[in-house]
C-alpha positions as CSV (number, residue, x, y, z in Angstrom):
1,M,94.0,78.1,33.7
2,S,93.1,81.2,31.7
3,D,91.7,80.9,28.2
4,T,95.0,82.2,26.9
5,S,96.9,79.4,28.7
6,L,94.5,76.8,27.5
7,K,94.9,78.0,23.9
8,R,98.7,77.8,24.3
9,L,98.3,74.3,25.7
10,L,96.1,73.2,22.8
11,D,98.6,74.8,20.3
12,S,101.2,72.3,21.7
13,V,99.0,69.3,20.9
14,E,99.2,67.2,17.7
15,T,97.7,63.8,18.7
16,I,94.5,63.4,20.7
17,I,92.8,60.2,21.9
18,L,89.1,61.0,22.2
19,V,87.4,58.7,24.8
20,G,83.7,58.3,24.5
21,A,83.5,59.0,20.8
22,S,80.0,58.7,19.2
23,E,78.8,58.0,15.7
24,K,75.7,60.1,16.4
25,Q,76.1,63.5,14.7
26,H,74.1,65.4,17.3
27,R,76.4,64.3,20.1
28,D,79.1,66.7,21.4
29,S,81.8,64.1,21.1
30,Y,81.1,63.8,17.3
31,R,80.9,67.5,16.7
32,I,84.1,68.2,18.7
33,M,86.0,65.5,17.0
34,A,85.0,66.9,13.6
35,F,86.0,70.3,14.7
36,L,89.4,69.1,16.0
37,L,90.0,67.2,12.7
38,E,89.2,70.3,10.7
39,R,91.7,72.2,12.8
40,G,94.4,69.8,11.8
41,Y,94.7,67.7,14.9
42,S,95.2,63.9,14.6
43,V,92.3,62.5,16.5
44,F,91.9,58.9,17.4
45,P,88.4,57.9,18.7
46,V,87.9,55.3,21.5
47,N,84.6,53.5,21.9
48,P,84.6,49.7,22.5
49,R,81.2,49.3,20.9
50,L,82.4,50.9,17.7
51,A,86.0,49.4,17.7
52,G,87.1,48.2,14.3
53,S,84.9,50.7,12.4
54,D,85.7,54.2,11.1
55,L,84.4,57.5,12.5
56,L,84.9,60.7,10.5
57,G,87.5,58.7,8.5
58,Q,89.5,57.7,11.6
59,P,89.8,54.1,12.8
60,V,87.9,53.5,16.2
61,F,89.8,51.8,19.0
62,A,88.5,49.7,21.9
63,S,90.9,51.4,24.4
64,I,93.4,54.2,25.0
65,T,96.2,51.7,24.9
66,E,95.2,50.4,21.5
67,A,94.9,53.9,20.1
68,A,98.3,54.9,21.6
69,D,99.9,51.8,20.1
70,H,98.4,52.8,16.7
71,I,99.7,56.4,17.0
72,E,103.2,55.1,17.9
73,K,103.3,52.7,15.0
74,T,101.7,54.8,12.3
75,L,102.9,58.3,13.2
76,N,105.9,57.6,15.5
77,K,104.6,60.2,17.9
78,P,103.6,60.2,21.5
79,V,100.0,60.8,22.8
80,D,99.7,64.5,23.6
81,M,96.2,64.5,25.0
82,V,93.4,62.2,26.1
83,E,90.1,64.0,25.9
84,V,87.2,62.5,27.9
85,F,83.6,62.4,27.0
86,R,82.5,59.9,29.6
87,D,80.7,60.0,32.9
88,P,83.1,61.4,35.6
89,A,82.8,58.1,37.5
90,H,85.0,56.6,34.7
91,L,87.7,59.2,34.9
92,G,89.8,57.2,37.4
93,E,90.3,54.3,35.1
94,I,90.8,56.6,32.2
95,A,93.4,58.6,34.1
96,K,95.4,55.4,34.9
97,E,95.4,54.4,31.2
98,A,96.4,57.9,30.1
99,I,99.3,57.8,32.6
100,A,100.3,54.3,31.4
101,V,100.5,55.4,27.7
102,G,102.5,58.5,28.6
103,A,100.0,61.2,27.7
104,R,100.9,64.7,28.5
105,I,97.4,66.1,29.1
106,L,94.2,64.7,30.5
107,W,91.3,66.9,29.4
108,G,87.8,66.4,30.8
109,Q,85.1,67.8,28.6
110,L,82.4,70.1,30.1
111,G,80.9,68.3,33.2
112,V,83.7,65.8,33.4
113,Q,85.4,66.2,36.8
114,N,86.6,63.8,39.4
115,A,88.9,65.2,42.1
116,A,90.7,61.8,42.9
117,A,91.4,61.0,39.2
118,E,92.6,64.6,38.6
119,A,94.9,64.4,41.6
120,E,96.3,61.0,40.5
121,A,97.0,62.3,37.0
122,R,98.6,65.5,38.3
123,H,100.8,63.4,40.7
124,A,102.0,61.4,37.7
125,G,103.0,64.6,35.9
126,L,100.1,65.1,33.5
127,T,98.6,68.5,32.9
128,V,95.0,68.2,33.9
129,V,92.1,70.3,32.5
130,T,88.6,69.6,33.4
131,N,85.1,71.1,32.7
132,Q,86.4,72.7,29.5
133,C,85.7,72.4,25.8
134,P,88.5,72.8,23.3
135,K,86.1,74.2,20.7
136,I,85.1,77.1,23.0
137,I,88.8,77.8,23.7
138,L,89.8,77.7,20.0
139,R,86.9,79.6,18.6
């Protein structure tokens, strides 16, 4: 996808589940989450180790499913995008969960690519973007 197409795709997004969120301010997942929140996106972090705490003022969830349930109950909106900051080996299980919650987009951060997981998500109807950073696209 071109940068223009990616920008249009991001312009269609309101709710983001960010998988692999970190409380460490020097980590990309922290900085990108802060950037997306500043841009007005509703971002819901997922990190089982941090579940039950808050990160950048947002509740942290143990799973995509828990975050999606929260979005549905509190915002009455669907999950637009699942953004992944995890090792590509985990993308398969993440794709399955993104499909199960009805996400529209599966977005793999820079370096996050897994051909089998991407194909499964595309086959299920998700738009798949990998090896891209929303902050670079939206700059």
